[in-house]
VMD Tcl script that draws the C-alpha trace (Angstrom):
set ca {
  {-134.24 -15.25 -8.47}
  {-131.41 -14.34 -10.78}
  {-127.85 -15.54 -10.89}
  {-125.57 -13.45 -13.04}
  {-121.91 -12.90 -13.77}
  {-120.11 -10.45 -11.48}
  {-117.41 -9.78 -14.06}
  {-117.05 -9.71 -17.83}
  {-115.78 -13.25 -18.30}
  {-114.43 -12.68 -21.82}
  {-112.52 -9.62 -20.63}
  {-111.05 -11.54 -17.70}
  {-109.99 -14.37 -20.03}
  {-108.26 -11.87 -22.33}
  {-106.39 -10.41 -19.35}
  {-105.04 -13.91 -18.66}
  {-103.97 -14.29 -22.30}
  {-106.86 -16.45 -23.47}
  {-108.44 -15.21 -26.70}
  {-111.43 -16.98 -28.23}
  {-109.08 -18.52 -30.79}
  {-106.72 -19.88 -28.14}
  {-109.62 -21.28 -26.13}
  {-110.98 -23.05 -29.22}
  {-107.56 -24.31 -30.36}
  {-106.76 -25.72 -26.93}
  {-110.32 -27.12 -26.70}
  {-110.86 -25.61 -23.27}
  {-114.42 -24.36 -23.77}
  {-116.75 -25.16 -26.66}
  {-117.91 -22.49 -29.08}
  {-121.52 -22.74 -27.93}
  {-120.48 -22.12 -24.31}
  {-118.37 -19.14 -25.38}
  {-121.48 -17.70 -27.05}
  {-123.51 -18.29 -23.91}
  {-120.86 -16.49 -21.83}
  {-120.84 -13.55 -24.27}
  {-124.62 -13.24 -23.91}
  {-124.53 -13.45 -20.11}
  {-126.18 -16.85 -20.05}
  {-125.23 -19.49 -17.51}
  {-123.11 -22.46 -18.58}
  {-122.42 -26.01 -17.42}
  {-120.60 -26.82 -14.20}
  {-117.75 -28.30 -16.23}
  {-117.33 -24.95 -18.01}
  {-117.50 -23.11 -14.68}
  {-114.76 -25.44 -13.41}
  {-112.62 -24.63 -16.47}
  {-113.20 -20.89 -16.01}
  {-112.18 -21.06 -12.35}
  {-109.03 -23.00 -13.25}
  {-108.02 -20.60 -16.04}
  {-108.86 -17.45 -14.06}
  {-107.47 -18.85 -10.79}
  {-110.58 -17.93 -8.84}
  {-113.55 -19.39 -6.98}
  {-117.12 -19.71 -8.22}
  {-118.18 -16.85 -5.93}
  {-115.74 -14.56 -7.73}
  {-117.63 -15.10 -11.01}
  {-121.29 -15.18 -10.01}
  {-123.72 -13.31 -7.80}
  {-127.30 -13.79 -6.72}
  {-129.67 -10.87 -7.29}
  {-133.26 -10.92 -6.06}
  {-135.94 -10.00 -8.58}
}
mol new
graphics top color blue
foreach p $ca { graphics top sphere $p radius 0.5 }
foreach p [lrange $ca 0 end-1] q [lrange $ca 1 end] { graphics top cylinder $p $q radius 0.2 }
display resetview
């Protein structure tokens, strides 16, 4: 079982005007979680909640299930 991102999260954040610097300065997502997102790793539910709020989307818009 594999859950992965459907979209490039960092690219989507940039489209909404959220650079890494802005995210850090506004303390929206921690640096370690930003690194995990960059590497395609899954993050905490709190971070997923923040991403959905910023990107104005649902969880299903960000993730997909792919069978091995």
